[in-house]
C-alpha positions in Angstrom: -13.1 5.3 28.8 -13.3 1.4 28.4 -10.1 -0.4 26.8 -10.7 -2.7 23.5 -10.1 -6.4 23.5 -6.5 -7.1 22.9 -5.1 -9.6 20.0 -1.9 -10.9 19.7 0.3 -10.6 16.8 -0.3 -14.2 15.8 -3.8 -13.8 15.4 -3.5 -10.6 13.5 -1.3 -12.0 11.1 -3.6 -14.8 10.6 -6.4 -12.3 9.6 -4.2 -10.9 7.7 -3.3 -13.9 5.4 -6.7 -14.7 5.5 -7.9 -11.6 3.6 -4.8 -11.9 1.2 -5.4 -15.7 0.1 -9.1 -15.6 0.4 -10.3 -13.1 -1.8 -13.0 -12.1 0.6 -13.6 -8.7 1.3 -12.6 -7.4 4.8 -16.0 -6.8 6.0 -16.7 -10.6 5.1 -13.3 -11.6 7.2 -14.2 -9.3 10.0 -17.5 -11.0 10.6 -16.0 -14.4 10.2 -13.9 -13.6 13.1 -16.3 -11.3 15.0 -14.2 -8.4 14.7 -14.9 -4.8 13.6 -14.0 -3.9 10.2 -12.3 -0.8 11.3 -10.0 -2.8 13.5 -9.4 -5.1 10.4 -8.3 -2.2 8.3 -6.0 -0.8 11.0 -3.9 -4.1 11.1 -3.5 -4.1 7.3 -2.4 -0.5 7.3 0.0 -1.1 10.5 1.4 -4.0 8.3 2.5 -1.6 5.5 6.2 -0.6 5.1 6.7 2.9 6.7 8.2 5.1 4.3 9.2 8.9 4.4 6.7 10.6 2.3 9.2 13.6 1.7 11.7 11.0 0.1 9.3 9.3 -1.7 8.1 12.8 -3.0 11.8 13.7 -4.3 12.3 10.1 -5.7 9.5 10.4 -7.8 10.3 14.1 -9.0 13.9 12.9 -10.2 12.3 10.0 -11.6 9.9 12.1 -13.5 12.5 14.4 -14.6 14.6 11.8 -16.1 11.8 10.5 -17.8 11.0 13.9 -19.5 14.7 14.1 -20.5 14.3 10.5 -21.8 11.3 11.6 -23.9 12.7 15.1 -25.2 15.9 13.2 -26.6 13.7 10.5 -28.2 11.4 13.5 -29.7 14.7 15.1 -30.9 16.0 11.9 -32.5 12.7 11.3 -34.1 12.7 14.7 -35.7 16.2 14.5 -36.9 15.4 11.3 -38.8 12.6 12.7 -40.7 
């Protein structure tokens, strides 16, 4: 299987910044640079911060529980004032 073309990190960052600052779509920018849109989407995805989905789910569950408790308390306060 043939290897793909290598792009250095400086070039990848240039393409990512161009997408962010120009308001153009990935396919438009990829045509300008002569790169496959899938390659550019891969670069965009790889530049995202890596997070642990289990930790994120647990954090969101705790936050949801706190918000539900707060809504419950506010609801009780409103009923008491009536």
